[in-house]
C-alpha positions in Angstrom: 95.3 17.2 5.3 96.5 20.8 5.6 100.2 21.1 5.8 101.2 17.6 4.9 102.6 15.9 1.8 100.2 14.1 -0.5 100.2 10.4 0.3 98.9 7.5 -1.8 99.0 3.7 -1.8 97.5 1.0 -4.0 95.5 -1.9 -2.5 93.8 -5.0 -3.9 91.1 -5.0 -1.3 88.8 -2.1 -0.4 88.9 -3.0 3.3 92.7 -2.8 3.4 92.5 0.7 1.8 90.0 1.8 4.4 92.3 0.6 7.2 95.3 2.4 5.7 93.3 5.6 5.4 92.2 5.4 9.0 95.7 4.6 10.3 97.2 7.4 8.2 94.7 10.0 9.5 95.4 8.8 13.1 99.1 9.2 12.5 98.6 12.7 11.3 96.5 13.7 14.3 99.1 12.1 16.6 101.9 13.9 15.0 103.6 10.9 13.4 102.9 11.6 9.8 105.8 11.9 7.4 105.3 15.7 6.9 108.5 17.7 6.9 109.0 20.6 9.3 108.8 23.1 6.4 105.4 21.5 5.4 103.9 22.2 8.8 105.4 25.6 9.5 103.7 28.7 8.2 105.6 31.8 7.3 103.9 33.5 10.2 105.2 30.9 12.6 108.7 31.1 11.2 108.6 34.9 11.5 107.6 34.7 15.1 110.5 32.3 15.8 112.9 34.5 13.9 111.7 37.5 16.0 112.4 35.6 19.2 115.7 34.0 18.3 117.4 36.1 15.7 116.1 39.7 15.7 117.1 40.6 19.4 120.8 40.2 18.6 120.7 42.6 15.6 121.8 46.2 15.6 118.7 47.2 13.7 116.3 45.2 15.9 113.7 47.9 16.2 113.3 48.4 12.5 113.3 44.7 11.8 110.5 44.1 14.3 108.4 46.6 12.4 109.1 44.8 9.1 108.3 41.4 10.7 105.0 42.8 12.0 104.1 43.9 8.5 105.0 40.5 7.0 102.9 38.7 9.6 99.8 40.7 8.4 100.6 39.7 4.8 98.4 37.0 3.3 101.5 35.0 2.4 102.2 34.6 6.1 99.3 32.0 6.2 101.1 29.8 3.7 103.6 27.0 4.6 107.3 27.6 4.0 107.5 24.7 1.6 104.6 26.0 -0.5 105.9 29.5 -1.1 107.6 30.2 -4.5 109.5 33.0 -6.1 106.4 34.0 -8.1 104.6 34.7 -4.8 107.2 37.2 -3.7 107.6 38.7 -7.1 103.9 39.6 -6.9 104.6 41.2 -3.5 107.4 43.2 -5.0 105.2 44.4 -7.8 102.3 45.3 -5.5 104.7 47.3 -3.3 105.9 49.2 -6.4 102.3 50.0 -7.3 101.9 51.5 -3.8 104.8 53.8 -4.5 107.3 52.2 -2.1 111.0 52.9 -2.7 113.0 50.2 -4.4 115.4 50.0 -1.5 112.4 49.5 1.0 111.1 46.6 -1.1 114.6 45.0 -1.3 115.0 45.2 2.5 111.6 43.5 2.9 112.6 40.6 0.6 116.1 40.3 2.1 114.4 39.7 5.5 112.5 36.7 4.1 115.7 35.4 2.4 117.5 35.5 5.7 114.7 33.7 7.4 114.8 30.9 4.8 118.6 30.5 5.2 118.2 30.3 9.0 115.4 27.7 8.7 117.5 25.5 6.4 120.7 25.9 8.4 119.6 26.0 12.0 116.0 24.8 12.3 116.2 21.4 10.9 114.7 22.2 7.5 117.6 21.0 5.4 116.8 21.1 1.7 114.3 24.0 2.0 114.5 26.0 -1.1 114.9 29.8 -0.7 112.2 31.3 -3.0 113.8 34.7 -2.9 116.8 33.4 -4.9 114.5 33.2 -8.0 113.1 36.7 -7.6 114.6 39.7 -9.5 115.5 42.0 -6.7 114.6 45.7 -6.9 117.3 47.9 -8.0 117.8 51.6 -8.0 119.5 54.4 -6.2 118.7 55.1 -2.5 119.8 58.7 -3.1 117.3 61.3 -2.0 117.3 64.6 -3.8 113.7 65.7 -3.1 113.7 68.8 -0.8 110.6 70.3 0.8 109.5 73.6 -0.4 108.7 76.2 2.3 104.9 75.9 1.8 105.1 72.1 1.8 107.1 72.0 5.0 104.7 74.4 6.7 101.6 72.3 5.7 103.3 69.0 6.6 104.4 70.1 10.0 101.0 71.5 10.7 99.4 68.1 10.0 102.0 66.3 12.1 101.3 68.5 15.1 97.7 67.4 15.0 98.9 63.8 15.9 100.3 64.9 19.2 103.2 66.7 20.8 106.0 64.4 19.4 105.4 63.9 15.7 105.8 67.5 14.6 108.8 67.9 16.9 110.4 64.7 15.5 110.1 65.9 11.9 111.3 69.4 12.8 114.4 68.0 14.6 115.1 65.8 11.6 115.0 68.8 9.3 117.2 70.9 11.6 119.8 68.2 12.4 119.7 65.8 9.4 119.6 62.9 11.8 118.0 59.7 10.6 114.6 58.5 11.9 116.2 55.5 13.7 118.8 57.7 15.3 116.2 60.1 16.6 114.0 57.4 18.0 116.9 55.8 19.8 117.9 59.0 21.5 117.4 59.2 25.3 117.3 62.4 27.4 120.6 61.3 28.9 122.1 61.5 25.4 121.3 65.2 25.0 123.0 68.2 26.5 120.9 71.3 25.8 123.5 73.6 27.4 126.3 72.5 25.2 123.8 71.9 22.3 124.9 68.4 21.6 123.1 65.1 20.9 125.3 62.0 21.4 124.3 59.2 19.0 125.3 55.8 20.2 123.5 53.8 17.5 124.4 55.0 14.0 124.3 53.5 10.5 128.0 52.8 10.4 128.1 51.6 14.1 130.4 54.6 15.0 129.0 56.8 17.8 129.0 60.5 17.0 128.0 63.9 18.4 125.5 66.0 16.5 125.5 69.8 17.1 122.0 71.2 17.8 120.9 74.5 16.3 119.2 77.1 18.4 115.9 76.2 16.8 116.5 72.4 17.6 117.2 73.3 21.3 113.9 75.3 21.4 112.0 72.4 19.9 113.4 70.0 22.5 112.7 72.3 25.4 109.1 72.6 24.2 108.2 68.8 24.2 107.1 66.9 27.3 110.1 65.8 29.4 109.8 62.9 31.9 111.8 62.7 35.1 113.7 59.6 34.1 116.9 60.6 32.3 116.9 57.3 30.4 113.4 58.0 28.9 113.3 58.4 25.1 113.1 61.9 23.6 110.3 60.6 21.3 108.3 57.8 22.9 107.0 56.6 19.5 107.4 53.3 17.6 108.8 53.4 14.1 105.6 51.9 12.8 103.6 54.7 14.4 105.9 57.3 13.0 105.7 55.9 9.4 101.9 55.6 9.5 101.4 59.1 10.9 103.8 60.6 8.5 102.0 59.0 5.5 98.7 60.4 6.6 100.1 63.8 7.3 101.8 63.9 3.9 98.6 63.0 2.1 96.6 65.6 4.0 99.3 68.3 3.4 99.5 67.4 -0.3 95.8 67.9 -0.7 96.1 71.5 0.6 98.9 72.7 -1.8 
């Protein structure tokens, strides 16, 4: 049956064999079959548990939730942990490359699965579970970004982003003006911004050190123009990272077709 180890036994009488089959099936239905935890836990189920128990304590919880959501929609998520092999994830790596994803992005996706397997083996009673990522050649390459938007490209891109609502174009414009990272911008609350002093206080940065970012006159104008709720703790940009990524990809494709 699905999710259980192959079982076999030899009998001299056909009636004994039938009884054994019936009893074994009953044991499986009753939850007493000798299947391991890894043989009855799908990757999707493991991801959901990881999301509940591990992700909330992480500094990059927001970004990791987005990656877990994407993995849960992957066909591999329907497979049992014990069935997945390095070759399965190597195919995922190659498919992501074919989609034009950055090497670092692919590496981060695979490292998430690797951490999940380590947690499952160490803390979830799945001792002996082999980590398939260990047999995968991890993506390599520089994360350095040297590509700069040309003036006509920037204009077309921002125009497309503005079509998605009042926040997407403003988010991209502030990123260009301030050089703040996407995660930093999405974490900003109105209480973190002083438009009079032209300062944005970042509490959650890549190196875990809070810092103040000066805002240009243009950045202040952009922030004054976007909708502002009454609550001071409300986010500047009430958008999920997944929504931002999808919208940006569509806008970039639309802008590229115009240039």
